VOGU-712468 format. One line per 10 residues: number of its first residue (from 1); their letters; for each residue x negated, y negated, z of C-alpha. Coordinates in pm, whole numbers, padded with zeros to 5 digits. Layout:
// VOGU-712468
NUM> A> X/Y/Z | ...
This chain:
// VOGU-712468
1> MFKNKVGMLL> 00171/-04292/-02577 | 00468/-04056/-02594 | 00356/-03928/-02937 | 00006/-03864/-02802 | 00144/-03660/-02512 | 00367/-03461/-02747 | 00073/-03394/-02976 | -00143/-03276/-02690 | 00138/-03054/-02564 | 00191/-02896/-02906
11> LLIFTLIIGA> -00184/-02835/-02938 | -00188/-02664/-02597 | 00111/-02445/-02685 | -00049/-02351/-03018 | -00374/-02258/-02842 | -00190/-02040/-02589 | 00006/-01864/-02863 | -00310/-01787/-03057 | -00475/-01654/-02740 | -00174/-01442/-02651
21> CGNSAAGGEG> -00154/-01295/-03001 | -00523/-01211/-02989 | -00484/-01037/-02656 | -00173/-00848/-02765 | -00371/-00700/-03049 | -00623/-00553/-02810 | -00447/-00220/-02781 | -00633/00111/-02767 | -00999/00039/-02721 | -00997/-00305/-02882
31> STKGVSTEAG> -01311/-00435/-03047 | -01629/-00300/-02891 | -01901/-00468/-03092 | -02056/-00610/-02779 | -01963/-00946/-02633 | -02235/-01199/-02574 | -02261/-01554/-02447 | -02547/-01766/-02324 | -02495/-01592/-01988 | -02562/-01240/-02121
41> SIEGLADQMV> -02434/-00952/-02332 | -02329/-00590/-02292 | -02321/-00353/-02587 | -01979/-00194/-02629 | -01786/-00446/-02419 | -01457/-00530/-02587 | -01405/-00894/-02682 | -01034/-00856/-02598 | -00881/-00636/-02327 | -00539/-00568/-02179
51> WSVYDVGSGG> -00504/-00447/-01820 | -00184/-00306/-01672 | -00139/-00421/-01310 | 00104/-00460/-01022 | 00348/-00750/-01031 | 00260/-01116/-00974 | 00198/-01197/-00608 | 00058/-00856/-00519 | -00295/-00801/-00394 | -00375/-00596/-00703
61> YIESTAIADG> -00270/-00878/-00934 | -00481/-01134/-00744 | -00791/-00910/-00754 | -00748/-00832/-01124 | -00709/-01203/-01201 | -01035/-01287/-01021 | -01229/-01010/-01200 | -01085/-01105/-01539 | -01181/-01468/-01482 | -01537/-01369/-01386
71> MAKKYGTQIR> -01583/-01150/-01694 | -01433/-01415/-01921 | -01670/-01681/-01791 | -01981/-01467/-01829 | -01907/-01272/-02146 | -01624/-01461/-02314 | -01403/-01152/-02302 | -01034/-01241/-02336 | -00834/-01039/-02082 | -00455/-01025/-02064
81> LLPSSSGVGR> -00279/-00887/-01755 | 00049/-00700/-01799 | 00227/-00695/-01459 | 00500/-00448/-01361 | 00669/-00350/-01037 | 00726/00014/-01133 | 00490/00307/-01179 | 00634/00395/-01520 | 00621/00026/-01614 | 00248/00016/-01541
91> MQPMKNGMAE> 00181/00347/-01719 | 00378/00269/-02036 | 00138/00010/-02186 | -00147/00258/-02141 | 00049/00544/-02296 | 00146/00342/-02603 | -00207/00207/-02653 | -00135/-00155/-02561 | -00353/-00150/-02247 | -00696/00008/-02216
101> TGRLGDEYQF> -00691/00039/-01838 | -00454/00000/-01545 | -00496/-00092/-01181 | -00247/00165/-01060 | -00096/00299/-00741 | -00048/00670/-00681 | 00141/00696/-01011 | -00191/00786/-01174 | -00192/01105/-00964 | 00177/01168/-01029
111> AFEGNYEFAT> 00123/01117/-01404 | -00180/01348/-01412 | 00027/01625/-01252 | 00356/01544/-01426 | 00535/01491/-01093 | 00826/01271/-00980 | 00920/01015/-01248 | 00668/01178/-01484 | 00841/01519/-01475 | 01071/01417/-01762
121> KEWGPQDMRV> 01046/01535/-02124 | 00928/01186/-02223 | 00623/01214/-02000 | 00483/01534/-01852 | 00117/01568/-01745 | -00099/01280/-01868 | -00471/01322/-01930 | -00584/01047/-01693 | -00931/00946/-01576 | -01047/00734/-01283
131> VWAPFSYLGF> -01262/00441/-01397 | -01332/00259/-01068 | -01188/00336/-00724 | -01203/00051/-00469 | -01057/00110/-00124 | -00731/-00064/-00033 | -00481/-00094/00253 | -00106/-00079/00306 | 00121/-00118/00606 | 00435/-00257/00764
141> VGLEKSGIET> 00447/-00625/00861 | 00729/-00840/00991 | 00790/-01182/01140 | 00633/-01226/01482 | 00968/-01343/01623 | 01143/-01021/01512 | 01029/-00833/01820 | 00925/-00531/01611 | 00610/-00398/01777 | 00583/-00032/01667
151> IADLKGKKVP> 00695/00184/01378 | 00936/00352/01620 | 01107/00011/01650 | 01207/00041/01283 | 01478/00292/01369 | 01805/00146/01242 | 01625/-00149/01082 | 01641/-00257/00716 | 01335/-00114/00538 | 01252/-00186/00169
161> YITGNMSVNL> 01258/00085/-00097 | 01113/-00037/-00427 | 01307/00094/-00727 | 01084/00287/-00965 | 00778/00265/-00739 | 00727/00613/-00599 | 00367/00526/-00513 | 00473/00266/-00254 | 00786/00451/-00142 | 00600/00775/-00072
171> KAEAALAFAD> 00346/00593/00145 | 00626/00406/00321 | 00786/00744/00396 | 00451/00863/00531 | 00418/00552/00748 | 00765/00611/00893 | 00658/00969/00973 | 00384/00824/01194 | 00666/00763/01446 | 00850/01082/01344
181> LTWDDVEKIE> 01105/00880/01147 | 01249/00948/00800 | 01446/00741/00551 | 01759/00875/00722 | 01657/00695/01045 | 01644/00351/00883 | 01865/00143/00658 | 01703/00190/00318 | 01731/-00134/00118 | 01658/-00099/-00253
191> LSSYGGQADA> 01460/-00385/-00409 | 01367/-00422/-00775 | 01032/-00591/-00707 | 00738/-00503/-00482 | 00627/-00868/-00488 | 00979/-00984/-00399 | 00968/-00843/-00045 | 00867/-01172/00118 | 01172/-01350/-00026 | 01392/-01058/00082
201> LQNGQIDVIF> 01254/-01085/00436 | 01318/-01459/00453 | 01672/-01407/00323 | 01744/-01147/00592 | 01784/-00873/00333 | 01512/-00663/00502 | 01356/-00661/00850 | 01005/-00562/00750 | 00768/-00568/00452 | 00550/-00278/00331
211> MNPTASVLLE> 00259/-00435/00145 | -00113/-00485/00089 | -00240/-00744/00343 | -00416/-00948/00074 | -00098/-01023/-00125 | -00054/-01395/-00195 | 00315/-01376/-00101 | 00211/-01276/00252 | -00034/-01565/00278 | 00247/-01797/00171
221> LESMDPIKWI> 00488/-01637/00419 | 00236/-01669/00703 | 00197/-02041/00632 | 00569/-02086/00702 | 00632/-01834/00980 | 00386/-01626/01191 | 00372/-01259/01090 | 00277/-00949/01285 | 00138/-00620/01153 | 00252/-00290/01298
231> QMDENDTEGW> -00051/-00095/01418 | -00104/00271/01327 | -00338/00372/01611 | -00612/00596/01472 | -00621/00784/01805 | -00263/00901/01755 | -00367/01227/01591 | -00016/01375/01588 | 00114/01065/01414 | -00159/01077/01150
241> DRVQEIAPWV> -00106/01450/01100 | 00254/01372/01006 | 00141/01091/00777 | -00104/01315/00593 | 00149/01593/00548 | 00329/01354/00312 | 00034/01155/00173 | -00286/01355/00237 | -00504/01101/00056 | -00449/00820/00311
251> VPSPMDNGAG> -00664/00770/00621 | -00656/00537/00927 | -00843/00219/00833 | -00904/-00100/01033 | -00874/-00433/00848 | -00938/-00787/00972 | -00928/-01022/00673 | -00573/-01008/00541 | -00277/-01236/00604 | -00190/-01247/00974
261> MTKENPVTLM> -00519/-01085/01078 | -00834/-01200/01259 | -01178/-01050/01307 | -01116/-01055/01685 | -00799/-00848/01646 | -00828/-00605/01353 | -00526/-00400/01251 | -00535/-00027/01173 | -00326/00060/00868 | -00329/00312/00585
271> GYGYPVVSYA> -00642/00313/00373 | -00663/00483/00032 | -00818/00466/-00313 | -00643/00212/-00535 | -00821/00268/-00864 | -00860/00138/-01213 | -00771/00426/-01446 | -00752/00499/-01818 | -00663/00782/-02047 | -00939/01034/-02119
281> DQSAESIYAY> -00956/00930/-02484 | -01091/00583/-02406 | -01447/00595/-02538 | -01737/00652/-02298 | -01912/00349/-02451 | -01626/00108/-02383 | -01561/00232/-02027 | -01932/00224/-01945 | -01952/-00135/-02072 | -01645/-00230/-01870
291> VKAMDETFDD> -01775/-00099/-01536 | -02121/-00242/-01606 | -01963/-00582/-01672 | -01773/-00563/-01343 | -02093/-00474/-01160 | -02294/-00754/-01321 | -02029/-01017/-01240 | -01951/-00885/-00889 | -02126/-01174/-00708 | -01928/-01424/-00915
301> WVGAAANLHN> -01582/-01306/-00800 | -01632/-01111/-00475 | -01530/-01413/-00263 | -01210/-01485/-00457 | -00988/-01247/-00256 | -01009/-01072/00080 | -01037/-00713/-00048 | -01277/-00769/-00339 | -01580/-00671/-00131 | -01451/-00313/-00163
311> WGKDSILVEP> -01513/-00329/-00540 | -01892/-00313/-00504 | -02058/00001/-00642 | -02179/00095/-00294 | -01827/00066/-00148 | -01604/00241/-00404 | -01479/00597/-00366 | -01705/00799/-00595 | -01610/01159/-00518 | -01342/01290/-00758
321> FGVPVHEGTI> -01010/01349/-00587 | -00699/01471/-00767 | -00792/01310/-01103 | -01126/01337/-01290 | -01368/01046/-01322 | -01419/00907/-01675 | -01741/01008/-01851 | -01830/00643/-01914 | -01810/00575/-01540 | -02015/00886/-01466
331> KFLEEQGLWT> -02290/00757/-01694 | -02303/00433/-01494 | -02292/00614/-01157 | -02574/00844/-01266 | -02789/00543/-01353 | -02721/00402/-01006 | -02803/00731/-00829 | -02447/00762/-00701 | -02336/01079/-00882 | -02419/01426/-00750
341> EEYQKKNEAL> -02405/01785/-00875 | -02126/01850/-00624 | -01921/01565/-00771 | -01985/01697/-01122 | -01854/02043/-01029 | -01542/01892/-00876 | -01492/01679/-01184 | -01523/01975/-01417 | -01269/02168/-01209 | -01022/01879/-01236
351> IERSKKLKEA> -01074/01857/-01614 | -01005/02230/-01634 | -00686/02172/-01435 | -00576/01907/-01685 | -00609/02166/-01964 | -00403/02419/-01768 | -00136/02156/-01701 | -00116/02078/-02074 | -00085/02447/-02161 | 00186/02497/-01898
361> WDQTIEKAKK> 00371/02188/-02024 | 00368/02310/-02385 | 00502/02650/-02276 | 00770/02484/-02064 | 00888/02256/-02347 | 00914/02552/-02585 | 01096/02772/-02334 | 01331/02491/-02225 | 01431/02436/-02587 | 01517/02802/-02632
371> ENISEKDFPE> 01717/02807/-02308 | 01895/02476/-02383 | 01780/02316/-02058 | 01944/01975/-02022 | 01757/01648/-01972 | 01901/01629/-01622 | 01785/01978/-01521 | 01450/01965/-01695 | 01238/01807/-01415 | 01331/02080/-01169
381> YWMKMKEELV> 01281/02342/-01440 | 00932/02204/-01514 | 00828/02200/-01148 | 00922/02569/-01113 | 00738/02660/-01430 | 00435/02460/-01320 | 00424/02646/-00989 | 00423/02975/-01177 | 00174/02885/-01451 | -00080/02655/-01282
391> K> -00267/02809/-00993
């Protein structure tokens, strides 16, 4: 009996290793011969894919898992998720060709522009493209018993700051501005993991969480202790003006199907595009096949997580904003009657901007070398050069 169990265990481990090795080899564009099963086939769909995503326990990880499972069941595509808590950590597998796409926070915009953590010599402007842009939500939530009712109540409280995650931290800063607060008005607590906020709250390390309402860690927390979201009243125009001065891409958005929410009492939080992105050099054929596969399996996974209904082709953000849309996605959107001449003009303007950013970066690198600009001083040097060269 014992030998049988050991044999079965070794067989399972061997199978997992083989699967993992296969997935790890799916860098760049992977194999795009067209995957087919009895359920259907799509020409150009990779048989192995790697997706870069937020860390385990986050809403983005849950949604990606559900979609990957749906595509695997219908097409047999092997999909490996690479989770990371930092913006650079999610971008790196895409930059080095290990991952074809990433479900990223605002770091895709930062990387496109070469801002913040991407203003270093190792990075600079990245030629990014939006593949699919579902709508998502983010806000402050605490334990019901904490007595925290408004964002103004966070003054002097312990608020999380996620190391290496400028995407989340910038929006948290914007949310604080809703009540005319800054990081100086709260006790900023640095955490290494976005998904670790629930544990930090339970341990008394922080007083509030800043997270997507669909995160599994919040559902788990709610099952142990009632939680309460902090409303961001959409009628508070002055508050939202302050928010959008810091993060102009977020808008007031009611939500009723996350942890600690009910349809009778929806909560207004930040809403924004939380897209799947890739580099521009991913082939149009492979990206087209990928979004078509998501569309064709939508009904199979839409009920697996609260926010997945926003992934439908009629719900995504189509208009280009900040970063161009990939040509493979445009082909699909054109077929669906969702792409317009206005969108095309905006997209072309953003592609032209990416070229100007690359030219400015090359000039900056060359000039910095001649002037012996240090690694430490380079980001500030680049931002000044960018302001001069890119209009």
